[in-house]
N, C-alpha and C positions, 0 to 999 in steps of 0.2 A: 365193504364200499370200496369201489375203486379209487385210487388216489391219482392226483395229476400235481406235479411240481413245475412250475414255470418261473423263470427269473429274468430280470433286467440286468444289465451291467450295474455295478455300484458307481455313481457318478462322481466325479472329482470336483469338489467344492471350492474351487479358487475364486468363483464368483457365481452369481445367480444363474440358473438354468434358463435356456432359451427354448424356442419351440422345436429345434432339432433334437434337443434332449427329450422333449415330451413325445416325440414320434415313437420311440421304442416303447415307452411306458404305457402309451395309449393302445398300441398294438399288444402288448401283453395283457393289458386289462381287458380288452375285448375277448382274448382267449380265455382268461380266467373266468370272465362271466359266463361265456359260452359252456364251458366245461362244468360249472357249478349247476347251470341249468339242466345239463345232460346227467346229472346225478353223481358227479365226481366229488371226492373230498379233496378240495384244491388247497395247495400252498402257493401263494403268489408272493415272491420275494423281490425287493427292491432296496435300495440304501445309498449310503455315501462312503467314498474311499477317502479317509479324512487324514492320512499320514503323508509325509514326504517334504522335501525341502522347499518345493514352491509354496506349499501351504505355509510354512514357517516365515519365508521371505514375505509373503502377502500380508500376513499378521503383522510382521514387524513394520512394514510400510504404514499399516493401519494404526500402529501404536496400541495393539493388543496382543493378547497371548495367542498362540495357535488354537488352544481349545476354545477360546472365546470367539475366534473367527469361525471355526467350524460349527459351533453351536448356532451362530447367526445365520449361516447359510442353511443348516439343517432346519431351522425354523421356517425360512422362506421356502425351502423345498417341500417340506410337508404341507404348507399352505398352498403351494402350486398344485400338488397332487390332490388336495381336497377340492380345489377349484375346478381341476380337470375331471373330477369324479373318478379317481383311480381307486379301486377297491383292493389294495395290497393287503396281505394278510400278515406280513412281518417287514418292517424296516430296520435293516441292520447299519450300525455305524461301525467303523473299525476301530474306533476308540472305546467301543463298548466293552467293559471288564471281561465278559465271558469270551469274547472274540479274542481279546489279547492272550489271555490264558490258553485258549485252544490253540491259537497260532503258535505259540511257544512249545507246547506239546507236539504239534505236528513237526515243527522244525527239529526238536530233539529226537523225534522217532526216526526221521530221514537220516540224521546224523548218526545215530546209534546202528542204522541198517547199513551205513557206509554209502548212502545216496548223496550226502553232503560232506564235503571235505573242505578243510582250510587251504587257502593259497593266495595268490596276489593278484590284485585287479590293477591292471595297467590303463593309464589314461593321462589326460592333460590336466596338471594341478595347478590351482590359483592358491598361492599361500594365504593372501588377506581373507580370501572368502572361504578358504578351507574346503574347497569344492573341486570334484573331478569333472572333467568334460571330455567328450569325444572330440576328434579333430573336425568333424562336420558340424558340431555345435558352436565352435569358436566363431568370433565375429572379428574378421581381419587378423586372424591367428591370435586373438586376445580373448581374455575371459569375457563372456557375454554379459555378465553381471556388473562388474567394476571396470572393465576395459584395461585391466593391467596385463602384463606379461604372464604367459603360463609356462610350466616346465613339465616335460614328460617325466612321469614318475609312477610309482605304484603304491598300492594300499592293500594291507592285509584284508582278506575278504573270505567269506564262505562261499563256495560254488556247488551247485546242483549238477548231478551228472546226466545232463540233458542228451549228451552225444550218444549215450549207450542206448537211447530209446528210438533212434532213427528207423530201424528195421520194423519194430513193434508199431510205430505210427503208420509206416507204409502199409503194414499188413492190416492195420485198423481200417484205413481208407479203402482198401481192396475188398475186404470182407463185409464192410458196412457202408454201402454206397449212399445210404441216407443220413450218415452220421453227420456230415457237414453239407450244409445247404445254403444258397443254391450250388448246383454241382460245379460251376465255374470256380468257385472257392477252392476246391479240392485241388485241381491242376495248380493253381496259384501257390498253394502252400507246398505241394510237392516239388514243383519245379524252381520256385524262388528261394526256398528255405531249406527243405529236407535233403534234396539230391545235392545241392552245393556243399553240404556238409553242416551239421549242427554242432556247435560249439557249447561247452559247459556254460551254465548260467550263473552269473554272479548274484547270490541271493542275501547278501548282507553289506552293509557300509559302516565304516567308522566315521566318516565325514558328514553323514546325515544323523541328526539328533532327534528329529520329531518323528518317532515311529516306535515300534515294539522291540525292546532290547532282547538279544538272545539271553536267556536266563541263565545258561551256563557260561556265558562269556559277554557280560553287559557292555564292554566296549563297542560291541557290534549292535547295529540295529538291523532287524529283519526287512529286507527290500520288498517292493510291491508285489512281485511275482508270487511269493507265499502268502504275504500279508492279505493282499486284495482278493487274489483268485481263491483262497481258502474260505471266503464269506460264504460260498454256496453250501458248504457243509457245516461250518461252525455256526451258522444261523439255525441249523437243525439240531444242534448240541453235540456235533462230533467233538470227540476229545474231552467232554465234560463227564460228570457223574450220572448225567441223564441222557442217554442217546436214543431214546424212544422215537423222537420225531425223526431222526437220522434213519433209523431203521423202517420207519413207516414211509417216508417219502423219497429217499435216495434209492436209486439214481433219478437226477433230475429228468423230467420228460422233454424239456427244451430250455436251452440257454438262448435268449435273444439279445443282439447286440448290433452296433453299426459296424461296418466292414473294416474301419481302420483298426480295430482291436481283436479282429478274428484270429490272427496268428497266435496272440497270448492264449486264447481260448481253445484253439484246435491243435496247438502243439505243446505249449507249456503246460497248460493244465491237465490234459490227458497223461502226459508223461509224470507229472507229480502224482496223480492218482494212481497210475501204474506202480510207481515206487512205494506208494503206501499200502499196495494191494487192495485197493478200493474199486469198486465198479465204476464204469465211466458213464457220463451222461448219455442219454439215448439220442439226442439230436442238439447240434449247434446251428443256429440260423443267423447268418449275417446280412442284414439289410443294407441298402445303399445309403447314400448321403441325402439329406434334405438340404437344398440349397435355396438361395434366395435370387430370383430371376437369373438362374444359371450359375451363380457365383457362390462359393462356400462362405457360410455365415461367419462375420467377425465383427467384434465391437469396434475395432480399429478401422474397419472398413465403413461402418455405420449402416451395415445391412442385416442386423439381427432383428428377428421377429419375437417380441416378448408376448407370450401367450396371456399373461395378465393384462396387458394393455388391450390386447385384441378381444379378450373375453368381456372388457368393460363395455364394448360397443356391440358385440355380437354374441350369440349364445356358445356356451362351451361345447355343446353338440354340433354345432355348425363347424367348429374347429376339428372335432374328432372326426366328423364325416369326411371333411376335406383331406386329412392326413391319411385316412384309410381308404378313400375312393380315388383320390387323384394319382397316387403313386403306387404302381404295382411293387408288392412287397419283395425286396431283393435287388431292385434297380435304383439308381439315382433318380431323384425327383426334385422339382422346384416349386416353391412357393412364390406365387405371384398375385399381386393384388386383384388383377382383373380376373383370373381364373377362380380365385376364392369368392369374389362377388357373383360371378356367373354361377358357380356351383350352388350358391345360397338361392339365387333367384330361379334358375332352371330346375334343379333337382329337389331342393327343399321347399321353395314357395310354390312354384308351378305344380310340380308332380305330387309330392307328399302332402304339402299343406292344403292345396286345392281339394285333394281326394278326401281328406278328414273333414274339411269345412263343409263341402257339398253333402256328403254323406250324413253327417251328424245334423247338419241344418234340416235335411229332408226328414230325417227320423223325427225331429222335434216338430216340424211343421206339419207332417201328415198324421203323426200318430202320437204326439205329446211326449215323445221319447220312449214309449213302451210299444213295441211291435206286436201285432196280435199273433196268435199261435197259428191261426188259419192262414195258410199261404199257398199260392198256386205257382208251380214251377212252370218254367217256359224255356224259349230259346235263348241261347247264350249261357245259360246257367252252368251246364256241365263243363264248357271250356273254362270259365272262370274257376270252378272247383278243381278241374284237373291241373290248371296252372299252379294253383296254390300248392297242391301236393308234389308236383314236380320241382317248384321252387324251393320248398322246404329241403328236399333231398339235396338239391345243388348247393344250397347255403352251408348245409352240414358238410358235404364234401370239401367245399372250398375253405372252410374254417378249419377243418382238420388238417388241410394242407398249407395253413396259413396264407392263403390267398385272399386277402381281404377284399382287394378290387373286384375280383370275380364274383365273391359272395355278395357284395352290394350291387354289382351290376344285375345279378340273378334276382335279388329282392326287388330291385327297380323295375324288373320285368313284370312282377306281379302287380306292383303299383301301376304301371302303365296298362296292364290288362284291366285292372279295376276302373281306371279312368275311362278306357274305351268301353267298358260295360255300361257305364252310365249314358254315354253317347249312343250306345246300341238300344238300351232298353227305354231310353227317354222318359223317366219317372216324373217329371214334371208334366207330360201329357197324360201319363196314367193318372195322375192326381186330379185331373179334371173330370174324369169318368168314374162315378161311383161304382160301376159294374166291374171295374179293373182294381177295386180295392184290395182283393186277395192277392193279385199279381204284383201290385205296388208294394205290398207287404213283403212279398218274397224278394223283390229286387232290393229294397232297403236293407232287409235282414242279410242277404247276401254281402252286400257292401259292409255292413258293420261287422259280419263274421270275417270278412277277408281283412278288414282293419285289425280285428283282434289277432289274426295270424300274423299280419305284418308287424304289429307292435311287438309281439313276442320275438319274432326273428330279428328285429331291430334292436332289441334290448342290449346285445353285447357291444354294439357299436355306439348307439346313442340312448342311453338309459333314461335321461331326463325326458326326452322327446317320446320315447315309448311308454313312460309313466304318464305322461299327459295325454296322449291317445287313449290309454286304457282308462282313465279317469272319465274322459267325455263319453266313451262308449259303455261305460259302466260295468266293466269285468274286473275281476280279481281272484285271488286265491287259485283254486284248480283250474280256472279258465285262462290263466296266463303261465301255466308251466309249459316247458318245452314239449313234453309229451302230449299236451293238449292240441297241438298243432297237427297231430296224426289224424284227427277227426275234424272234418268241416260240419260245424253244426253245434259246437260247444257253447256258444253265446245264448243266454237265455232270452235275449231281445229286449230286455227291460233295463231301466236306470239310465238312459241315454240323455246327455245334456250337453248344450253348446258351451265351449270354453273360448278362450283367446285363440287368435290365429296362431299357428306354431311358427311360422316364418313369414313376416310381412314382406312384401316385394320391395326391393331396393331400387331407388333411381340410379342406375349404373354409373353414369358420368359424374354425377354429384357425389356419390359415395366413394368413388375412386379418389376425388380430391380430398375428401375428409380422411379417408384411410391413409393416403400418402402423408397428409400433414400430421397425422396422429403417429404414425411410424418414424417420420423425420424428427419429430419432437422428441420421441422416446430414444432415438438413436444420437441425436445431437447431445442429449445428456450422458449417454454411455460413451461417445466419442470424447466428450470434454473430461470425463473421469479417466479414461485411457490417456489422454494427453497429459492431464496433470500429473498422473503417476509416472509417466515417462519423464516429464519435466523435472518432477522431484527427484527422480532416479538420476537424471542427468546432473541435476544441481549438486546432488550428493556425491557423484562421482568427481565433479569439478572441484568442490569445496568441501572435502570431508572434514567434520568436526568431531574432535574426541575430548573427553574431559582429561585433566591433567593426571588424574589417577590412572586413566587407560595408558597413557604415555609412560608413566613411571613403572608400570608393570613390565615394561620391555627392558631387558637387561643387555646393554650395549657394552661389549668387552673389546679391547685391543688385543688381537691375537698375532702371533708370528707365524708365517708359512714356512713350516719346517720341510714340507715335500708337496709336490703337485704333479698330477699325472692325468692323462686322459683315460676316459672310462671306455672300454671295448664296446664297439657298435652303438656309441652314443656320441654322435658328432658335436653336440652342444655342451656336453657336460665335462666337467673337470672335478677330479677328487683331490681335496686338499687334506693334509695333515697339518693341524695347527696346534700351537702352544698358547694356552690361554693364561699363563703365569702361574698355573699350579698343576696342570695335567694336559695331557694332549687329547685332541678330539678330531673327529672325521667330519668334514662338512663337504657337501656336493654342490656345485654352483653351475648354472647354465651359461658360462661365459667363454666357452672354448672358441667361439667364432671371433673373439675380440682379443684374446690373449693366449700366447703359447705358455706352457707350464714354467719354462725358464725365466719368463718375464715377471713371473709372480713369486718365485722362491726368494726367501730372505726378506721380503717386504712384511710389514705390519699392517694388518687390515682391521677394519671394524666389524664385528660379528654380533648378531643377535644370538645370544647364548642360551636363552631359556625358552626356546621354541620346542614344541613337541616333536620328537624324533620323526623323521619320514624316510621311507625307502625309495630310492631312485635307482632303477636299473640294478636291483639287488644290493645296493650299497646303502647303509643306514646313514643318513645325514643328521647331524646334531647341531643345527645352527643355520644361520643365513648371513653371507657376506654382503655388506652394503655396497651398492653401486649406484651410479647415476647416469640418467640418459643424456646423450650429446646432441647438439643441434643437427649433426649429420646422420643421425639415426643409430649411432653406436652406443656403447656402454663404457663407462669409466669407472674403475674401482677406486673406492675412497680409500687411500693410503693413509697411515698414521705412524710414519717411520720415527717421528720425534717423540713418541710416546711409547714407553716400555709396554711389553706384553703383560696383561693383566690390569692395565689401567681401565677404569669405568668411565663412560661418558654420561654426563648429566645435563 
């Protein structure tokens, strides 16, 4: 049996997912369902990326452990996918034990092959937060978390030799034009990232604790690039004692994702696989963003659409249909309340709903739900039948190309043709003439048979709706396989019964008011939570409270400045040689802007002497000199010249 492996990105569980996250997963689900119906052995993978500093910080604010936080988000995510009728085959969590062990093996394999080496990661360091930041992440030049001053320094880290794979990546794009889609993404990757020069990639941190430790160097935690990206193969057992699923399904047929993470998947991930000597995925498809009224969704902006809230009022299939029909896959799109209501009324209620209701009602009215075998063909039949055959081929072509909008447009062409067929054949007129009974039977049969084909082709997109149609027209088993749509006439013509309307028509203006109020209420709660979080963070920044035991853990020692000098190519840093009463130590401090070395020599200063050593511009610093901010924006060192070196502050 042919296999098909499709993945979504693993989502970052800092908070509950919104409809933008659902977009990728609904698209992947439609493909997975389609491929299963075509006879493929499908593996559909989704999951959560559960490690990282942000997770730890969020959990700390909630007063729970990081594991408790991700467990909570995992539960809500699985509930959301169940609600959205997502038929995933495996849900991976990067905290899963099998993933942890496999990632450690992958890291070790790359290290043993010389693809990973130990070096120094340079950045802006916040000592109280023990965190590195890039200059662009700083807020007014200060730590974005606590608002304190940062110092340019370095941290020991492992690096992946990404730079050596630039030429191979260019060759990959050249020789495999379908590898990265849409095609516009290829030029973006080449011109914006590869040609300007790839730098080796930092793949471990010592300042991040919530993650997978490097087993042969446990001070280091494996960073997201290897941890998260490797999920696509660890989920299949790569690096475990049983790699049978990996051998069966890899390489992936397609990785689906939003465009903001395409660089990681089309540059870093292929390079890692090349380094491992493993096959590359066959295709990477990066769709556009789903926005709200043209603006990117954000809880702080109050414009997030919660699919759970939406589904409480409307059917899940209405949401799935809107996501897949409204936005051409690969381009940016927008969720708007009016467009959503219009799609329900126009496409689902008027077109599909009316076709089902009229066809089934007439089958029950004229034949009691069992259409007689004696039927008389006539005008318009052939065109309806040929349209059904053509639409099936179009839907297959478009689904194979991940063009969901085009596939649904083709399917709605058949729905429109069937509605037109009713108007052309006027069955209500035929029903008044007993001599036209056989012709009426043919017309009603053709309508129900067309509905059978429509329901099968609709299944990947709207599974609940397809099932409801099939129940009303009395088909099951071999009558609803994908292959059954090859032949017009598979319906037995019996077992038809009227059900509830699929999509009742909505009062547009009234519904818009209700929907607006619903989303505003939901977003008001979300904004309040964000505001409270920011307020709590700000308050904790302004009035930090610690236990006395926390303070007592700091060792404050008076040290004499034996020597002081500037550090080459570091305008802000001074290198101190200090005597702490028993031995000499080196400390680096970022006060060169405020003091010359000669101003500090001979003075006694107060030093935190039990800090973990840190490297700044290649110099190991063993402590921190205390200083104070001045009203004019300067810094003043706290001198203690009347206390001998070695004195302890209490």
